[in-house]
C-alpha positions in Angstrom: -0.1 0.0 0.0 1.5 3.3 -1.2 1.4 6.3 1.2 -0.9 9.0 0.2 0.5 12.2 -1.4 1.2 15.0 0.8 0.3 18.6 -0.2 4.0 19.5 -0.8 4.4 16.6 -3.1 1.4 17.6 -5.1 2.7 21.2 -5.4 6.2 20.0 -6.6 4.5 17.8 -9.2 2.5 20.6 -10.5 5.6 22.8 -10.7 7.4 20.1 -12.8 4.5 19.7 -15.1 4.2 23.5 -15.5 8.0 23.7 -16.3 7.8 20.9 -18.9 4.9 22.6 -20.5 6.8 25.9 -20.7 9.9 24.2 -22.0 7.9 22.5 -24.6 6.1 25.7 -25.6 9.5 27.5 -25.9 10.8 24.6 -28.0 7.9 24.7 -30.3 8.2 28.5 -30.5 11.9 28.2 -31.5 11.2 25.5 -34.0 8.2 27.4 -35.4 10.2 30.6 -35.6 13.1 28.8 -37.2 10.7 27.2 -39.8 9.1 30.6 -40.5 12.2 32.6 -40.8 14.6 29.9 -42.0 14.7 31.0 -45.6 15.6 34.5 -44.5 18.2 33.2 -42.1 19.7 31.0 -44.9 20.0 34.0 -47.2 21.7 36.1 -44.5 24.1 33.4 -43.8 25.0 33.1 -47.5 25.3 36.9 -47.7 27.7 36.8 -44.8 29.9 34.2 -46.4 29.8 36.3 -49.7 30.9 39.4 -47.8 33.7 37.6 -46.0 35.0 36.1 -49.3 35.1 39.6 -50.9 36.6 41.5 -48.1 39.1 38.9 -46.6 39.9 36.8 -49.7 39.3 39.1 -52.7 37.0 36.4 -54.1 33.4 36.2 -55.4 31.1 33.6 -53.8 27.6 33.1 -55.3 24.7 30.7 -55.1 22.1 30.8 -57.8 19.4 29.2 -55.8 19.2 28.1 -52.1 16.3 26.5 -50.2 15.5 24.2 -47.3 14.4 20.7 -47.6 12.5 19.5 -44.7 13.6 20.3 -41.2 17.3 20.0 -41.5 18.1 19.8 -45.3 19.6 22.5 -47.5 19.7 22.5 -51.4 22.2 24.8 -53.1 22.5 25.2 -56.9 25.4 26.6 -59.0 27.8 27.3 -56.1 30.8 29.3 -57.5 33.9 30.5 -55.7 36.2 32.6 -58.0 39.1 34.7 -56.9 39.3 38.0 -58.7 41.7 38.1 -61.7 42.3 34.4 -61.4 40.7 31.1 -62.5 37.6 29.8 -60.7 38.5 27.7 -57.7 35.2 25.9 -57.2 32.1 25.2 -59.3 29.4 22.9 -58.1 26.1 22.4 -60.0 24.1 20.8 -57.1 24.9 20.5 -53.4 22.4 19.0 -51.1 23.1 18.4 -47.4 21.5 17.9 -44.0 22.7 18.5 -40.5 21.8 17.0 -37.1 19.1 19.5 -35.9 19.6 18.5 -32.2 23.3 18.6 -32.3 23.1 22.1 -33.8 21.3 23.3 -30.6 24.3 22.3 -28.4 26.7 24.0 -30.8 28.0 20.8 -32.5 27.6 21.0 -36.3 27.3 17.5 -37.6 26.6 16.6 -41.3 24.2 13.8 -41.7 24.1 13.5 -45.5 25.6 15.0 -48.5 24.6 14.8 -52.2 26.8 16.4 -54.8 26.5 16.3 -58.5 28.6 17.7 -61.3 31.4 20.2 -60.5 35.0 20.8 -60.1 37.7 22.1 -57.7 40.7 23.3 -59.4 44.2 24.6 -58.3 45.8 26.7 -61.0 49.2 28.3 -61.2 50.1 30.6 -64.0 53.6 32.0 -63.7 53.8 33.0 -60.0 50.0 33.6 -59.7 47.9 31.0 -58.0 44.2 31.0 -57.8 44.3 29.8 -54.2 47.0 32.3 -52.9 44.5 34.3 -50.8 43.4 31.2 -48.9 46.9 30.4 -47.8 47.1 33.6 -45.9 46.6 33.3 -42.2 43.4 34.7 -40.9 44.3 37.6 -38.5 41.5 36.4 -36.1 43.5 33.2 -35.6 46.5 35.1 -34.5 45.0 37.0 -31.6 46.2 34.5 -29.1 48.5 35.7 -26.3 52.0 35.2 -27.6 53.1 33.9 -24.1 50.5 31.1 -24.2 51.6 27.7 -25.2 49.8 25.4 -27.6 48.1 22.4 -26.0 48.8 19.9 -28.8 46.5 17.1 -27.5 43.5 19.5 -27.1 44.2 21.2 -30.5 44.5 17.9 -32.4 41.4 16.4 -30.9 39.4 19.6 -31.5 40.5 19.8 -35.1 39.9 16.0 -35.9 36.6 16.0 -34.2 35.4 18.9 -36.2 36.7 17.4 -39.4 34.9 14.1 -38.8 31.8 15.8 -37.9 31.8 17.3 -41.4 32.0 13.9 -43.0 28.5 12.8 -43.5 27.2 9.4 -42.5 25.4 9.1 -45.9 27.0 10.5 -49.0 26.6 10.4 -52.8 29.0 12.2 -55.1 28.8 12.1 -58.8 31.1 13.6 -61.5 33.3 15.7 -59.2 36.8 16.6 -60.5 39.9 17.8 -58.7 42.1 19.5 -61.3 45.7 20.7 -60.9 47.4 22.9 -63.6 50.9 24.0 -62.5 52.1 26.0 -65.4 51.1 23.4 -67.9 51.7 20.4 -65.7 48.3 18.9 -65.4 46.4 16.2 -63.6 42.7 15.4 -63.2 41.3 13.2 -60.4 37.7 12.6 -61.5 35.4 11.0 -58.9 32.9 9.4 -61.3 30.9 7.9 -58.3 31.5 7.8 -54.5 28.9 6.5 -52.0 28.8 6.1 -48.3 25.9 4.1 -47.0 25.5 2.0 -43.8 29.3 2.7 -43.2 30.2 1.1 -46.5 32.3 3.2 -48.8 32.5 2.5 -52.6 34.0 4.6 -55.4 35.1 4.8 -58.9 37.9 7.3 -59.7 39.6 8.2 -62.9 43.2 9.6 -62.8 44.4 11.3 -66.0 47.6 13.3 -66.8 49.3 14.1 -70.0 51.1 10.7 -70.0 48.7 8.2 -68.5 45.1 7.4 -67.6 43.9 5.0 -64.8 40.7 3.8 -63.2 40.9 3.4 -59.4 38.6 2.0 -56.8 38.4 2.9 -53.1 36.4 0.5 -50.9 36.0 -0.2 -47.2 34.6 0.8 -43.9 34.1 4.5 -43.0 32.5 5.4 -39.7 33.0 9.0 -38.9 30.8 9.0 -35.8 32.6 6.1 -34.2 36.0 7.4 -35.5 37.0 4.3 -37.4 37.9 3.6 -41.0 39.4 0.6 -43.0 39.9 1.5 -46.6 41.7 -0.1 -49.7 42.8 1.5 -52.9 43.6 -0.5 -55.9 43.7 -0.4 -59.7 40.7 -1.6 -61.6 42.9 -1.8 -64.7 45.9 -4.0 -65.0 49.2 -2.7 -63.6 50.3 -0.6 -60.8 48.8 2.7 -59.5 50.9 5.7 -60.5 50.8 9.0 -58.6 49.9 12.0 -60.8 51.6 15.4 -61.0 54.6 14.6 -58.7 56.5 13.0 -61.6 56.4 16.1 -63.7 56.6 18.5 -60.8 59.4 16.9 -58.7 60.8 14.4 -61.1 59.7 11.7 -58.8 58.2 8.6 -60.4 56.3 6.4 -58.1 53.8 3.6 -58.3 52.3 0.8 -56.1 49.9 -2.1 -56.4 47.5 -1.2 -53.6 47.2 0.6 -50.3 45.3 -0.4 -47.2 44.6 2.3 -44.5 43.2 1.5 -41.2 42.1 3.9 -38.3 41.2 1.9 -35.3 41.1 4.4 -32.5 40.8 8.2 -32.0 40.4 9.3 -28.4 41.5 11.8 -25.7 42.1 10.4 -22.3 44.0 11.7 -19.3 45.0 14.8 -21.2 46.6 12.8 -24.0 45.4 12.3 -27.6 45.7 8.9 -29.3 45.5 7.9 -32.9 46.1 4.3 -33.6 45.9 2.0 -36.7 48.0 0.7 -39.6 48.9 1.3 -43.2 50.2 -1.1 -45.8 51.6 -0.7 -49.3 52.6 -3.5 -51.8 55.1 -3.3 -54.6 56.1 0.3 -54.0 58.4 1.6 -56.9 60.1 5.0 -56.4 62.6 6.7 -58.9 64.3 10.0 -58.2 67.9 11.0 -59.1 68.6 12.0 -55.5 67.5 8.5 -54.2 69.1 6.1 -56.7 70.0 5.8 -60.4 67.3 3.2 -60.8 63.9 2.1 -59.4 63.8 1.4 -55.7 61.3 -1.4 -55.0 59.8 -2.3 -51.6 57.7 -5.4 -52.1 55.8 -5.1 -48.9 55.7 -2.4 -46.2 53.5 -2.0 -43.2 53.4 0.7 -40.5 51.4 0.0 -37.3 51.3 3.4 -35.9 50.4 5.0 -32.6 50.5 8.8 -32.6 50.5 10.2 -29.1 50.1 13.9 -28.2 50.2 15.6 -24.9 49.9 19.2 -23.8 53.6 19.8 -24.6 54.7 17.0 -27.0 54.0 15.4 -30.2 55.3 11.8 -30.8 55.2 8.5 -32.6 55.0 6.1 -29.8 57.6 3.5 -29.1 54.8 0.7 -29.5 54.7 1.6 -33.3 56.2 -0.9 -35.7 57.5 -0.4 -39.2 58.1 -3.4 -41.3 60.0 -3.5 -44.7 59.7 -7.0 -46.1 61.3 -9.1 -43.2 62.9 -6.2 -41.4 61.0 -4.9 -38.4 61.9 -1.9 -36.4 60.4 0.3 -33.7 60.7 4.0 -34.4 60.2 6.6 -31.7 60.0 10.3 -32.7 59.2 13.2 -30.5 58.9 16.8 -30.4 58.9 18.3 -26.9 58.3 21.9 -25.6 57.9 21.5 -21.8 61.0 23.4 -20.9 63.2 23.5 -23.9 62.6 22.7 -27.6 63.8 19.1 -27.9 63.8 16.7 -30.9 64.2 12.9 -30.3 64.7 10.0 -32.5 65.1 6.3 -31.5 65.3 3.3 -33.8 65.4 -0.2 -32.5 65.8 -3.3 -34.6 65.0 -6.4 -32.4 67.2 -9.4 -32.8 67.0 -10.9 -36.3 68.8 -13.1 -38.7 71.5 -11.3 -40.8 70.3 -13.1 -43.9 66.8 -12.0 -43.4 68.1 -8.5 -43.2 70.1 -8.8 -46.5 67.3 -10.3 -48.6 64.8 -7.6 -47.2 66.9 -4.6 -48.4 64.9 -2.8 -51.0 65.9 -3.6 -54.6 67.7 -0.7 -56.4 68.7 0.9 -53.1 71.4 -1.7 -52.3 72.6 -3.0 -55.6 76.0 -4.0 -54.3 74.5 -6.4 -51.7 72.7 -8.5 -54.3 73.9 -12.1 -53.9 75.5 -11.5 -50.4 75.0 -14.2 -47.8 75.5 -14.1 -44.0 75.2 -16.2 -41.0 74.3 -15.2 -37.3 72.1 -12.6 -35.8 72.2 -9.0 -34.8 70.2 -6.2 -33.1 70.6 -2.5 -33.5 69.8 0.6 -31.6 70.0 4.3 -32.4 69.5 7.1 -29.9 69.5 10.7 -31.1 68.5 13.8 -29.0 68.8 17.5 -30.0 68.1 20.4 -27.7 67.6 23.5 -29.7 68.6 25.7 -26.7 71.6 23.6 -25.8 72.9 22.3 -29.1 76.3 21.0 -27.8 74.5 18.6 -25.6 73.6 16.6 -28.7 73.2 12.9 -28.2 74.1 10.5 -31.0 74.6 6.9 -30.0 74.6 4.0 -32.5 75.0 0.4 -31.3 75.1 -2.8 -33.1 75.2 -6.0 -31.1 76.3 -9.2 -33.0 75.8 -12.9 -32.3 78.0 -15.1 -34.4 77.7 -12.6 -37.3 79.8 -13.5 -40.3 79.6 -12.8 -44.1 79.9 -16.1 -46.0 79.6 -14.8 -49.6 80.0 -11.4 -50.9 77.7 -9.8 -53.4 78.5 -7.5 -56.4 80.9 -5.5 -54.2 83.6 -8.3 -53.6 85.5 -6.6 -50.7 88.3 -9.1 -50.8 89.6 -7.7 -54.1 91.2 -4.9 -52.1 93.8 -7.4 -51.0 95.1 -8.2 -54.4 95.9 -6.3 -57.7 93.0 -4.6 -59.3 92.1 -1.9 -61.7 90.6 1.4 -60.4 88.7 3.9 -62.6 87.3 7.1 -61.1 84.1 8.5 -62.2 83.9 12.3 -62.4 80.6 13.9 -63.5 79.4 10.5 -64.8 82.5 10.3 -67.0 84.7 7.2 -66.5 88.4 8.3 -66.0 91.5 6.4 -67.3 92.3 3.1 -65.6 94.8 3.0 -62.8 96.4 -0.4 -61.9 96.6 -0.8 -58.2 99.6 -3.1 -58.0 103.2 -3.7 -58.9 102.5 -3.6 -62.6 102.0 0.1 -62.2 105.5 1.8 -62.0 103.9 4.6 -59.9 102.4 2.3 -57.4 104.1 2.8 -54.0 103.9 0.4 -51.0 103.2 2.0 -47.7 106.7 1.6 -46.3 108.0 3.6 -49.3 105.7 6.7 -48.6 107.3 9.4 -46.5 106.3 9.0 -42.8 105.8 12.8 -42.8 103.0 12.4 -45.5 101.3 9.6 -43.7 101.2 11.6 -40.5 100.0 14.8 -42.3 97.2 13.0 -44.2 96.0 11.2 -41.2 95.9 14.4 -39.2 93.8 16.2 -41.9 91.6 13.3 -43.0 91.2 10.7 -40.1 93.4 11.1 -37.0 91.9 8.0 -35.3 92.1 5.8 -38.4 94.1 2.9 -36.7 91.8 3.0 -33.7 88.2 3.3 -35.1 86.0 0.6 -36.9 85.1 2.7 -39.8 83.0 5.5 -38.1 83.6 8.2 -35.5 80.7 9.1 -33.4 82.0 12.5 -32.3 82.5 13.4 -36.1 78.9 12.5 -36.7 77.8 14.8 -33.9 79.8 17.7 -35.2 78.6 17.1 -38.7 75.0 17.0 -37.5 75.4 20.2 -35.5 76.9 22.2 -38.5 74.2 20.8 -40.9 71.5 21.9 -38.4 73.1 25.4 -38.0 73.5 26.0 -41.8 70.1 24.2 -42.6 71.9 22.3 -45.3 74.3 19.3 -45.7 77.4 21.6 -45.3 79.6 19.0 -43.6 80.1 15.2 -43.7 81.8 12.9 -41.3 83.8 10.8 -43.8 86.6 8.6 -42.5 89.4 7.2 -44.7 87.6 3.9 -44.6 84.5 5.6 -46.1 86.5 7.4 -48.7 88.2 4.2 -49.7 84.9 2.2 -50.0 83.3 5.1 -52.0 86.2 5.2 -54.4 86.9 1.5 -54.8 83.5 0.0 -54.8 81.0 2.8 -55.4 80.7 5.9 -57.4 80.7 9.6 -56.5 77.0 10.1 -57.2 75.2 12.1 -54.6 72.4 9.8 -53.9 70.8 8.3 -50.7 71.4 4.8 -52.2 75.3 5.4 -52.5 75.5 6.8 -48.9 73.5 3.9 -47.4 75.7 1.4 -49.3 78.8 3.1 -48.2 77.8 2.9 -44.5 77.0 -0.8 -44.7 80.0 -1.8 -46.8 82.3 0.1 -44.4 81.0 -1.7 -41.5 81.5 -5.0 -43.1 85.0 -4.1 -44.3 86.1 -2.9 -40.9 84.4 -5.5 -38.7 84.9 -8.7 -40.6 88.7 -8.7 -40.9 88.5 -8.5 -44.7 91.6 -6.3 -44.9 94.3 -4.9 -42.6 94.4 -1.2 -41.8 97.9 -0.9 -43.3 96.6 -2.3 -46.7 93.6 0.0 -46.6 95.9 3.1 -46.1 98.3 1.9 -48.8 95.4 1.6 -51.3 94.1 5.0 -50.3 97.4 6.7 -51.0 97.6 5.0 -54.5 94.1 5.7 -55.8 93.0 9.2 -54.5 93.1 12.1 -56.7 95.8 14.7 -56.0 95.3 17.0 -58.9 93.9 17.3 -62.5 94.2 13.7 -63.9 96.7 12.9 -61.1 96.0 9.7 -59.3 98.0 8.0 -56.5 100.9 9.4 -54.6 103.5 8.2 -57.1 102.0 10.4 -59.8 101.5 13.3 -57.3 105.1 13.3 -56.1 106.4 13.6 -59.6 103.7 16.1 -60.7 104.4 18.6 -58.0 108.0 18.0 -57.0 109.8 15.6 -59.4 110.4 13.3 -56.5 109.5 9.8 -55.3 107.0 9.5 -52.4 109.9 8.5 -50.0 111.9 11.7 -50.8 109.2 14.2 -49.9 110.1 16.6 -47.1 107.8 18.0 -44.4 107.0 21.3 -46.3 105.9 19.2 -49.3 103.9 16.7 -47.2 102.0 19.6 -45.5 101.0 21.0 -48.9 99.9 17.6 -50.3 97.7 16.8 -47.3 96.0 20.2 -47.4 94.9 20.0 -51.1 93.2 16.6 -50.8 89.7 18.0 -50.3 89.9 20.1 -53.7 92.9 18.8 -55.6 91.8 20.1 -59.0 91.8 23.7 -57.6 95.3 23.6 -56.1 96.4 26.5 -58.3 94.1 28.9 -56.7 96.1 28.7 -53.5 98.8 30.9 -55.2 98.9 34.6 -55.9 100.2 36.1 -59.2 103.8 36.1 -57.7 103.7 32.4 -57.0 103.5 32.6 -53.3 100.9 30.8 -51.2 98.0 33.1 -50.4 97.6 34.2 -46.8 94.8 31.7 -46.0 96.8 28.8 -47.4 99.8 29.8 -45.4 97.7 30.0 -42.2 96.2 26.6 -42.9 99.7 25.1 -43.2 100.8 26.8 -39.9 97.7 25.6 -38.2 98.4 22.0 -39.4 101.9 22.2 -38.2 101.0 23.4 -34.7 98.3 20.7 -34.5 100.8 18.0 -35.3 103.2 19.5 -32.7 100.5 19.4 -30.0 99.8 15.8 -30.8 103.4 14.8 -30.6 103.6 13.8 -34.2 106.7 16.0 -35.0 110.0 16.1 -33.3 111.8 19.3 -32.3 114.3 19.0 -35.1 111.5 18.9 -37.6 111.1 22.7 -37.0 113.9 23.2 -39.5 111.3 22.8 -42.3 110.3 26.5 -41.7 113.7 27.7 -42.9 113.7 25.6 -46.0 112.4 26.9 -49.3 109.3 25.3 -50.8 109.6 24.6 -54.5 107.1 23.4 -57.1 109.3 21.9 -59.8 107.0 19.5 -61.6 104.4 19.9 -64.3 102.1 21.6 -61.7 103.8 24.9 -62.0 102.4 25.3 -65.5 98.9 25.5 -63.9 99.8 28.4 -61.8 99.1 31.9 -63.4 102.1 34.1 -62.6 102.4 37.7 -63.4 104.3 38.4 -66.6 107.7 40.0 -65.7 108.6 43.5 -67.0 111.0 43.1 -70.0 112.8 46.3 -68.9 114.1 44.6 -65.8 117.8 43.7 -65.6 118.8 40.3 -66.9 119.2 38.9 -63.3 115.5 38.8 -63.0 115.1 36.8 -66.2 117.6 34.2 -65.0 115.3 33.6 -62.0 112.8 32.0 -64.4 115.4 29.3 -65.1 115.4 28.3 -61.4 112.6 26.4 -59.6 109.8 28.6 -58.3 110.1 29.4 -54.6 107.1 29.9 -52.4 
């Protein structure tokens, strides 16, 4: 038996009922007012957009006809956006959309449906004029934030992605919409013949056309913008690979692939951190660019299981992410932090794997000299890099390779053992093959290491690689200094090349400035230095006998005669200091001299600096200082390359006799 209602309970119930009636009346009034005035509100909204386009973007925005369809639908016809004095940016014949009426009341605009028929969006560049220039300018209203305030990366990313996904309708039908690019005659058209999204299922038929090819592509899969999930595949409906339009003509980058699979599994913000998780795969990726390699680079299968993690003061690819290239799996970690200082971090970890699996997984075309190579054992690798923008000299660069019974059992195209015997070396300069140089006793200019002046060995090691006999191919500190200078100059202004690296580059590779050549150089140097393929003494001997010392001058035997008409064993300290200094630019040696035949000030200072450095390191004895009082003569063919001032014919004959003597500098 229920207790009877008290007077207070009846009064409260009546008040709640009255409040509900008032709320319903207000809601009906708002809805009724909206229905009654909605056409006027729509026109005002369009006028506002038109005014903004004119005033802020110097563009004309027009809609020929606009009307409501039901409670939450809007129909627009002949929508045009055209910058003044430039090509039309957008032209849509029919656009029909609907929004969630109730979400609109809480300030959350959410598209429910979109129907679009016939139209185009085009980006045009003629000369330096772009039809989208005005829309690249930052809106002044977006820059009113306090300059002292810091961006909350997690909140910003979550807000932007949420707004973007809300603008993706749950039901969509697009027909005959073209995206056009015209970059000073370099044209590409991506024509969406049909794209539908219904019941979270995405289907499309897309035609890609350029001046050189035409393809029909299909995009299918799951697209659920409200639950923030997607699983989409892109493949070619024709036979053959998918080619990327425009980039080949614009950037000289030719690329193609068989298919792409993109998955977004989780987008959320918890505990102040934003997470974006999923994976992406690509099959038979072909890339060709002169800065990468001189042939197609092929990756048969690649997969990236990603986890992007953003906090209030950092952006990162989380350590749990995995990148797989064929059989190679690695865990990348990248971070940009701003909590106290601006810090960049990079960590790469390759878990324990078989060496042979690594070799066969190297992309074709990127490691040509490794084809056919075989290895035994296992290895694991770790790289740790950290750069503090405000404390650059605290740079961290730590590279470690841990081996387990690692051994090369068969060499590939680059047979490193050939360096132990006689072989023919031919330099390549500007893609031109130079004359052959025999590295061995059949060459009368070939000079064994014990017949090369000790002064020259010390001078060259000091300038090129002081720790040559101690390191295993690489110097971490040199890499650090190289990275610091490249960061400061914002370009590759300095390398970190050791004699081992120079030797591998000259004997087994070419001088082409490509990513492929540099990566091969690093791996071949490691194998050469860490598998006891050749002794350090033999490496240094070959180095002295193949490097370029002047125009068409190769090896120290030729260089000694070219400059001084001596054998390498007869060179004095002055001559050795000079030869060591010109190694970086041997073909420009003549510019170190003035018109009187003397070393220019900067060259003399370099020579003095090198001498003092060798003294500090204990490489010179006190009695070696006598070199300063000795004259420095160029007596060989090299003197004909030095432009000297023509002597005055009115001078006494004593001056003319000086030309019969060796030049003194």
